[in-house]
C-alpha positions in Angstrom: -198.9 -6.6 137.0 -202.1 -5.3 138.3 -203.7 -2.3 136.4 -203.2 0.9 136.8 -205.8 2.7 139.6 -207.4 5.5 138.1 -206.4 8.8 140.1 -209.1 10.3 142.3 -209.8 12.5 145.1 -212.2 11.1 147.4 -214.7 13.2 148.9 -213.7 12.6 152.8 -210.6 13.8 152.2 -209.5 15.8 155.1 -208.0 18.4 152.9 -211.0 19.5 151.0 -212.1 20.2 154.5 -209.2 22.5 155.1 -210.0 23.9 151.8 -213.4 25.1 152.5 -212.1 26.2 156.3 -209.2 28.1 155.7 -210.0 29.4 151.7 -213.4 29.0 150.8 -214.9 30.8 153.9 -212.7 33.8 153.6 -213.0 34.4 149.8 -215.5 35.9 148.4 -215.7 34.6 145.1 -214.6 30.7 146.5 -217.6 31.6 148.9 -220.3 33.0 146.7 -220.2 28.9 145.2 -221.6 27.5 148.6 -225.3 26.4 147.7 -227.4 24.7 150.1 -225.2 24.5 152.6 -223.0 22.4 150.2 -219.2 23.2 150.1 -218.3 25.7 147.0 -216.4 22.8 145.5 -219.6 20.8 144.9 -220.7 23.5 143.1 -222.0 22.2 139.2 -219.5 24.6 137.3 -217.1 24.8 139.9 -214.0 24.0 138.1 -215.2 26.8 135.0 -215.7 29.3 137.2 -212.8 28.9 139.7 -210.1 29.4 136.8 -211.5 33.2 136.1 -211.2 34.3 139.8 -209.3 37.6 140.5 -207.2 35.8 143.5 -206.4 32.3 143.4 -205.4 31.2 147.0 -202.1 32.0 147.7 -201.4 34.3 145.1 -198.7 37.1 144.9 -201.2 39.8 144.5 -200.4 42.7 147.9 -204.2 42.9 148.5 -204.6 39.1 147.9 -208.2 39.0 148.9 -207.8 35.8 151.0 -205.2 37.4 153.0 -206.8 40.9 153.5 -209.8 39.0 155.3 -207.4 36.9 157.3 -205.7 40.2 158.7 -206.8 39.8 162.3 -206.9 43.0 165.1 -202.7 42.3 166.0 -201.9 41.6 162.3 -203.1 45.3 161.7 -201.7 46.8 164.7 -198.2 45.4 164.3 -198.1 46.3 160.0 -199.1 49.6 160.5 -196.7 50.1 163.2 -193.9 49.0 160.2 -195.6 51.0 157.6 -194.6 54.0 160.1 -190.8 53.3 161.1 -190.3 52.9 156.9 -192.3 56.2 156.1 -190.5 58.2 158.8 -187.2 57.2 157.6 -186.2 60.1 155.4 -187.0 62.6 158.5 -185.7 60.0 161.1 -181.9 60.9 159.2 -182.1 64.2 160.5 -182.3 63.7 164.3 -179.0 63.2 166.0 -180.8 62.1 169.3 -183.3 59.9 169.1 -184.9 61.0 172.2 -185.9 64.3 170.2 -187.4 62.7 167.4 -190.9 63.6 168.4 -190.6 67.0 169.3 -188.5 67.4 166.4 -191.3 65.6 164.3 -194.4 67.5 166.3 -192.5 70.7 165.7 -192.1 70.6 161.3 -195.2 68.9 160.9 -197.3 71.9 162.8 -194.8 73.9 160.1 -195.5 72.4 157.5 -199.2 71.9 158.0 -199.8 75.8 158.6 -197.3 76.8 155.5 -199.2 79.3 152.9 -199.3 77.3 149.6 -200.8 78.0 146.0 -201.8 74.6 144.8 -203.3 75.4 141.0 -205.3 78.5 140.8 -206.0 78.4 144.6 -203.8 80.0 147.8 -204.2 77.5 150.5 -202.3 75.6 153.0 -201.1 72.5 153.5 -203.0 71.5 156.4 -206.4 72.4 154.7 -205.5 70.0 151.7 -204.3 67.4 153.7 -207.6 67.6 155.9 -210.1 67.4 152.6 -208.2 64.1 151.5 -208.4 62.6 155.3 -212.2 63.3 154.9 -212.6 61.6 151.7 -210.9 58.8 153.2 -212.7 58.5 156.1 -215.7 58.3 153.8 -214.2 55.4 152.4 -213.5 53.9 155.2 -217.4 54.3 155.7 -218.3 52.4 152.9 -216.3 49.4 153.8 -217.3 49.7 157.1 -221.1 49.5 156.5 -220.4 46.4 154.0 -218.3 44.6 156.8 -221.3 44.8 159.1 -224.0 43.7 156.2 -221.3 40.5 156.0 -221.4 39.8 159.8 -225.3 40.3 159.7 -225.4 37.3 156.7 -222.8 35.4 159.3 -219.6 35.2 157.1 -216.2 36.2 157.5 -215.4 38.2 154.7 -215.3 42.1 155.7 -213.5 42.9 152.3 -214.4 42.6 148.8 -212.7 43.5 145.1 -214.8 46.5 144.8 -213.7 47.9 148.1 -209.8 47.3 147.4 -210.2 49.0 143.8 -212.0 52.3 145.3 -209.2 52.4 148.1 -206.3 51.9 145.3 -208.0 54.9 143.1 -207.7 56.8 145.9 -204.7 56.2 147.3 -203.3 57.3 143.4 -204.6 60.8 143.7 -203.1 60.5 147.8 -199.6 60.1 146.7 -199.5 62.5 143.8 -201.4 65.1 145.8 -198.8 64.7 148.4 -196.0 64.4 145.9 -196.8 67.9 144.5 -196.7 69.5 147.9 -193.5 68.2 149.1 -191.7 69.5 145.5 -192.7 73.0 146.5 -190.6 75.6 148.5 -192.6 76.7 151.2 -191.0 77.3 154.5 -187.5 77.8 155.9 -186.4 76.8 159.7 -184.4 79.3 161.5 -181.3 77.8 160.0 -182.3 78.6 156.4 -182.3 74.5 156.3 -185.1 73.7 153.4 -186.3 70.0 154.1 -185.9 67.6 150.9 -188.6 65.9 149.1 -188.5 62.8 150.6 -188.2 64.1 153.7 -191.5 66.9 153.2 -192.9 63.7 151.7 -192.5 61.8 154.9 -194.2 64.3 157.4 -197.3 65.2 155.0 -197.7 61.4 154.9 -197.3 60.7 158.7 -199.5 63.6 159.1 -202.4 62.7 156.8 -202.1 59.6 158.5 -202.4 61.0 162.2 -205.1 62.9 161.5 -206.5 59.6 159.8 -206.2 57.7 162.4 -207.5 60.1 164.9 -211.1 60.6 162.7 -211.1 56.5 162.2 -211.5 55.7 165.8 -214.5 58.3 166.4 -215.7 57.7 163.2 -216.2 54.4 163.7 -217.4 54.4 167.0 -220.2 56.6 166.0 -221.3 54.3 162.9 -221.1 51.4 164.9 -223.6 52.9 167.8 -225.8 54.5 164.4 -226.3 50.8 162.9 -226.4 48.8 165.8 -229.6 50.8 167.0 -231.1 50.0 163.3 -230.9 46.3 164.3 -233.1 43.6 165.8 -231.6 43.0 169.0 -231.1 39.6 168.7 -229.0 40.4 165.7 -226.8 42.5 167.6 -224.6 39.3 169.6 -223.2 38.9 165.6 -221.2 42.1 166.9 -220.3 41.1 170.2 -216.6 40.3 169.3 -216.6 41.9 166.1 -213.4 43.9 165.2 -213.5 46.6 163.0 -210.8 46.0 160.4 -208.8 48.8 159.2 -208.5 48.1 155.6 -208.6 51.6 154.5 -205.7 52.6 156.8 -203.6 49.1 156.0 -204.0 50.4 151.8 -203.1 53.8 152.7 -200.0 53.2 154.8 -199.0 50.8 152.4 -199.2 52.8 149.4 -197.6 56.4 150.8 -194.8 53.8 152.1 -194.2 52.9 148.6 -194.6 56.3 146.8 -192.0 57.2 149.8 -189.4 54.8 149.0 -189.5 55.8 144.9 -189.4 59.5 145.6 -186.3 58.5 147.9 -184.3 56.8 144.8 -185.3 58.9 142.1 -184.2 61.9 144.1 -180.8 60.1 145.5 -177.2 60.6 144.0 -176.4 56.8 143.8 -178.6 53.9 143.9 -180.1 53.0 147.4 -180.7 49.9 148.8 -183.0 49.5 151.8 -181.7 47.6 154.5 -186.0 47.0 155.6 -187.9 46.7 153.2 -191.8 47.0 153.5 -193.6 44.1 152.6 -197.2 44.0 151.2 -199.9 43.4 153.4 -200.4 39.8 151.9 -197.3 38.9 152.5 -196.8 40.4 155.6 -200.5 38.1 156.5 -198.4 35.3 155.3 -195.1 35.4 157.0 -196.9 36.5 160.6 -199.3 32.8 159.8 -195.6 30.8 158.5 -195.1 32.6 163.0 -192.6 34.9 161.3 -191.1 31.9 158.5 -190.9 32.6 154.8 -194.4 33.0 153.5 -193.6 31.3 149.9 -194.6 27.4 151.6 -197.4 28.5 152.7 -198.7 30.3 149.2 -197.5 27.0 147.9 -199.4 24.8 150.3 -202.6 26.8 149.5 -202.1 26.6 145.4 -202.1 22.5 146.3 -205.1 23.1 148.3 -206.8 24.8 145.4 -205.7 22.2 142.8 -206.8 19.4 145.1 -210.3 21.1 145.4 -210.0 21.5 141.6 -209.2 17.8 140.7 -212.1 16.8 143.0 -215.0 18.6 141.2 -213.3 17.7 137.8 -212.6 14.0 138.3 -215.8 12.8 139.4 -217.0 11.9 135.9 -214.1 10.9 134.3 -211.1 8.3 134.5 -208.3 9.2 134.4 -204.4 7.8 135.2 -202.3 10.1 137.6 -200.3 11.1 135.1 -202.4 12.0 132.4 -204.1 14.3 135.2 -201.0 15.5 135.5 -200.6 16.7 131.8 -203.5 18.1 132.0 -203.0 20.7 134.6 -199.4 21.4 133.3 -200.9 22.5 129.9 -202.7 25.1 131.7 -200.8 28.3 132.5 -203.7 29.5 135.3 -203.1 26.6 137.9 -199.5 28.4 137.9 -199.9 31.7 139.1 -196.9 31.3 141.8 -193.3 31.4 140.7 -191.6 27.7 139.6 -189.2 26.4 141.0 -186.3 24.7 138.2 -185.4 21.6 138.8 -181.6 21.4 140.3 -181.2 17.5 138.5 -182.5 19.3 135.0 -182.1 23.1 134.8 -182.7 22.9 131.3 -185.8 20.8 131.1 -188.4 22.4 128.8 -191.4 24.0 131.2 -194.7 21.6 130.7 -191.7 18.4 131.5 -191.1 20.0 134.6 -194.3 21.2 135.5 -195.8 17.2 135.0 -192.1 15.8 137.2 -193.7 17.9 140.0 -197.2 17.5 140.0 -197.1 13.3 139.7 -194.4 13.5 142.3 -197.2 15.7 144.9 -199.8 12.8 143.5 -198.1 10.1 145.0 -197.1 11.9 148.4 -200.6 12.3 148.2 -201.5 8.8 147.8 -198.7 7.6 150.0 -200.3 10.0 152.9 -203.7 8.1 152.3 -202.5 4.8 152.7 -200.3 5.7 155.8 -202.9 7.4 157.7 -206.2 6.4 156.3 -207.6 9.8 156.2 -206.9 10.6 160.0 -205.4 14.0 159.0 -205.1 15.7 155.4 -201.5 15.7 154.1 -201.6 19.6 153.2 -203.8 20.4 156.1 -201.0 18.4 158.1 -198.8 21.6 157.1 -201.5 24.0 158.3 -202.0 22.2 161.6 -198.2 21.6 162.6 -196.5 24.6 161.2 -198.9 27.8 160.7 -201.4 29.7 163.4 -204.0 27.9 163.9 -206.5 30.9 164.9 -206.7 32.3 161.1 -208.6 29.1 159.6 -210.6 28.1 163.0 
């Protein structure tokens, strides 16, 4: 009986190239490991550094940094539409004739923005308070836009970083709180002496904010883009020829407002309301579109396997280990298992460690069999992305 071969990942494996194209090029932490034209996984400290990263590829975070950097103009357009539809749900319940919805929405919005309110010790109007928050949001957009332009000058595809996301999220906490506070005030009656519920006022104020923000954002972006382009050398302007200014601030604010709207509805309902259509997080929405409308879980798992393969390539360079031993090393480290784990149907009561080892060794066998049959013409994991996902996200 021939001795078992040590488990290795060949440096010519197409899956490593796919890891670099589909993940490292769009993920700021992996991108930072590229040195002297070498792939990220050739960095001498790759194995140690990557397991400390904030977001690993395909994670379940609502603003997964990889997914956010993959968003394109069409994705954002559709996502913002979904947010507005679900955000407007409480108000839409008032409307018997859909044709009158926009007319009624405009009427109520004008009244609610003109309404006099006393917020804290200050007498003002809802409109003035909302306008101040719109200005703050536009300044955040300014910050993100400048960061994106710098990335373009460096000729990389990363236009959003973790610091950008944290700044926007902190702003959203204040914005949701102020809109909810205003929604709790009793500040106007319609002709029928009807006072709108908190959830309906929240819906109106949120949509008013987003409308005013979007109106200001378009003008703001155009002016800033012209200003920046006037300050850079002529030969670098070509970099921005087809540059789409991603509305990250708009996306994150819309999601956070929608989440808060659902929370308010649930808290004030007489019984638990289960929304028939739930708003996906921006990252899950992106992965579903990437998968042509199919469930995003298989794509997230493929990203994780690509990451594990790149990690193993770097880890096994100077080690001689059998596949089972490699499986045991990874199975013993929870950091590789950041996605929900499947329970074995054959042995649902098996311990977590054994189940992980079994999953890993089976996956390694698939890789080895694929190489034997295809001789590196295509990668095992790369084939999934090429055949079942929109290619424009990583080409």
